[in-house]
C-alpha positions as CSV (number, residue, x, y, z in Angstrom):
1,M,-40.6,34.5,-74.7
2,P,-37.8,37.2,-75.3
3,K,-35.1,37.4,-73.0
4,L,-33.8,40.4,-71.4
5,T,-30.2,41.7,-72.7
6,G,-27.5,42.1,-70.5
7,D,-28.2,46.0,-70.3
8,E,-31.8,45.3,-69.8
9,L,-30.9,43.1,-66.9
10,E,-28.8,45.6,-65.2
11,A,-31.4,48.4,-65.6
12,F,-34.2,46.0,-64.3
13,L,-32.4,45.1,-61.3
14,D,-31.1,48.7,-60.4
15,E,-34.9,49.8,-60.8
16,R,-36.3,50.9,-57.2
17,G,-39.0,48.8,-55.5
18,H,-38.5,45.5,-57.1
19,L,-38.6,43.0,-54.3
20,A,-36.5,39.8,-54.6
21,R,-38.1,36.4,-53.3
22,I,-35.8,34.2,-51.7
23,G,-36.1,30.3,-51.8
24,T,-34.5,28.2,-49.1
25,V,-35.1,25.0,-47.6
26,D,-36.2,24.6,-44.0
27,E,-34.7,21.8,-41.7
28,D,-37.8,19.6,-42.5
29,G,-37.3,19.7,-46.0
30,F,-40.2,22.2,-46.9
31,P,-39.4,25.0,-49.4
32,R,-39.6,28.6,-47.9
33,V,-40.1,31.6,-50.0
34,L,-40.1,35.2,-48.9
35,P,-39.7,38.6,-50.1
36,L,-36.8,40.8,-49.4
37,W,-34.9,43.8,-50.3
38,F,-31.7,43.6,-52.4
39,I,-29.3,45.7,-54.4
40,R,-27.1,45.2,-57.2
41,D,-23.4,45.8,-56.8
42,G,-21.8,44.9,-60.0
43,Q,-22.4,41.3,-60.8
44,R,-23.7,40.3,-57.3
45,L,-27.1,40.7,-55.8
46,L,-26.7,41.5,-52.1
47,F,-29.5,41.1,-49.3
48,T,-29.4,41.2,-45.5
49,P,-31.2,38.3,-43.6
50,R,-31.2,39.1,-39.8
51,E,-29.5,36.8,-37.4
52,P,-32.8,35.1,-35.8
53,A,-34.4,34.8,-39.3
54,V,-35.4,31.3,-40.6
55,I,-33.6,32.1,-44.0
56,W,-30.5,32.7,-42.2
57,R,-30.5,29.5,-40.5
58,N,-31.4,27.8,-43.8
59,I,-28.5,29.4,-45.6
60,Q,-26.1,28.3,-43.1
61,A,-27.4,24.7,-43.4
62,D,-27.5,24.8,-47.2
63,A,-26.1,27.9,-49.3
64,R,-28.0,26.9,-52.4
65,I,-30.7,29.5,-53.0
66,G,-33.1,30.5,-55.6
67,L,-34.3,34.3,-56.3
68,S,-37.2,35.5,-58.3
69,I,-37.6,39.1,-59.3
70,D,-40.4,40.4,-61.4
71,E,-42.8,43.2,-61.9
72,A,-46.6,43.4,-61.9
73,E,-46.9,45.8,-65.0
74,Q,-46.1,45.0,-68.7
75,P,-43.9,44.0,-70.1
76,Y,-43.8,41.8,-67.3
77,R,-39.9,41.3,-66.9
78,K,-38.9,38.6,-64.8
79,V,-35.4,37.1,-63.4
80,T,-34.9,34.0,-61.8
81,V,-31.5,33.1,-60.2
82,Q,-30.3,29.6,-58.7
83,G,-27.0,29.6,-57.0
84,E,-24.9,29.4,-53.9
85,C,-25.2,32.3,-51.2
86,I,-21.9,33.9,-50.5
87,V,-21.7,35.3,-46.7
88,V,-20.0,38.5,-47.3
89,H,-20.2,39.5,-43.6
90,P,-21.7,37.3,-41.0
91,P,-23.9,38.7,-38.3
92,G,-22.0,41.0,-35.9
93,E,-19.9,42.7,-38.5
94,D,-22.9,45.2,-39.4
95,D,-20.6,48.2,-38.6
96,Q,-18.4,47.4,-41.5
97,W,-21.1,47.6,-44.1
98,R,-24.1,49.7,-42.5
99,D,-23.6,52.5,-45.1
100,L,-24.4,49.7,-47.8
101,Y,-27.6,48.6,-45.8
102,R,-28.8,52.4,-45.5
103,A,-28.3,52.3,-49.4
104,I,-30.6,49.2,-49.7
105,T,-33.4,50.6,-47.3
106,R,-33.5,53.6,-49.4
107,R,-34.3,51.7,-52.7
108,Y,-37.6,50.9,-50.8
109,T,-38.3,53.7,-48.5
110,S,-37.8,57.4,-48.2
111,E,-34.5,58.6,-47.2
112,R,-35.9,60.0,-43.7
113,F,-37.4,56.5,-43.2
114,A,-34.3,54.7,-43.8
115,D,-32.1,56.4,-41.5
116,L,-34.6,56.0,-38.8
117,Y,-35.0,52.5,-39.6
118,V,-31.3,51.7,-40.0
119,D,-30.3,53.8,-36.9
120,G,-33.1,52.3,-34.8
121,T,-32.3,48.6,-35.6
122,D,-28.4,48.9,-35.6
123,D,-28.4,46.6,-32.5
124,Q,-30.2,44.0,-34.5
125,P,-27.2,41.7,-36.2
126,R,-27.5,40.9,-39.9
127,A,-25.5,39.1,-42.3
128,L,-24.6,40.6,-45.6
129,C,-25.2,37.9,-48.2
130,A,-24.6,37.8,-52.1
131,I,-25.4,35.6,-55.1
132,D,-22.9,36.2,-58.0
133,L,-24.6,36.3,-61.2
134,D,-21.4,35.4,-63.2
135,A,-20.4,32.5,-60.8
136,P,-20.0,29.2,-62.8
137,T,-22.7,27.4,-60.9
138,T,-25.1,30.3,-61.2
139,R,-28.0,29.9,-63.4
140,V,-29.9,33.2,-64.5
141,S,-33.0,33.1,-66.5
142,T,-34.7,36.1,-67.8
143,W,-37.9,36.9,-69.8
144,R,-40.6,39.4,-70.5
145,M,-43.6,39.6,-72.6
146,P,-43.3,40.5,-76.5
147,L,-43.2,44.3,-77.3
148,P,-45.3,46.1,-79.8
149,G,-44.1,44.8,-83.2
150,E,-42.8,41.7,-81.9
151,D,-44.2,38.1,-82.7
152,Q,-46.9,37.7,-80.0
153,R,-46.4,33.8,-80.3
154,G,-43.3,34.8,-78.0
155,V,-45.4,35.0,-75.0
156,W,-44.4,31.5,-74.3
157,A,-41.1,29.7,-75.1
158,K,-41.5,27.5,-78.2
159,R,-41.0,24.6,-76.1
160,Y,-44.5,25.0,-74.5
161,Y,-46.3,24.9,-77.8
162,R,-47.6,21.5,-78.8
163,P,-46.9,20.8,-82.3
164,G,-49.8,21.5,-84.7
165,T,-51.5,23.9,-82.4
166,K,-52.4,27.3,-83.4
167,W,-49.4,29.2,-82.4
168,S,-46.9,26.4,-83.0
169,D,-44.4,26.5,-85.7
170,S,-45.2,23.0,-86.7
């Protein structure tokens, strides 16, 4: 399956409306995955768990997280990220980054609603968290469906085709 170039990855992550799905591990060992809003800041993806949220407790217990970001329309671009969550600001320091939270909210809502929402919830502490796409321990995978003119066998990575089958190379 074709991978996204660096420029394609940045463009995809900057498009409005794509939700990130974050994976953490609950205290009982079960995985938890939930959608959340994010924004790209250079090579960091920033997101904002609320203080009482289970994912915030999970991050505090184990900073290793997974993110999945994709789209429902062709070419079905997909990004997965595994790495360590960085706490940029713990809950209670919200005033220091409220404008950034407003920018995150505006990626997913109208400007008017974003202002109402941010101003109406400014007494609800949030953490500002990040995952650094360039960190040595971070793993980033990208892929998309083949575009017109590309080999359609690229719909799967070569390792998924059994030797001797119709679209395998052997």
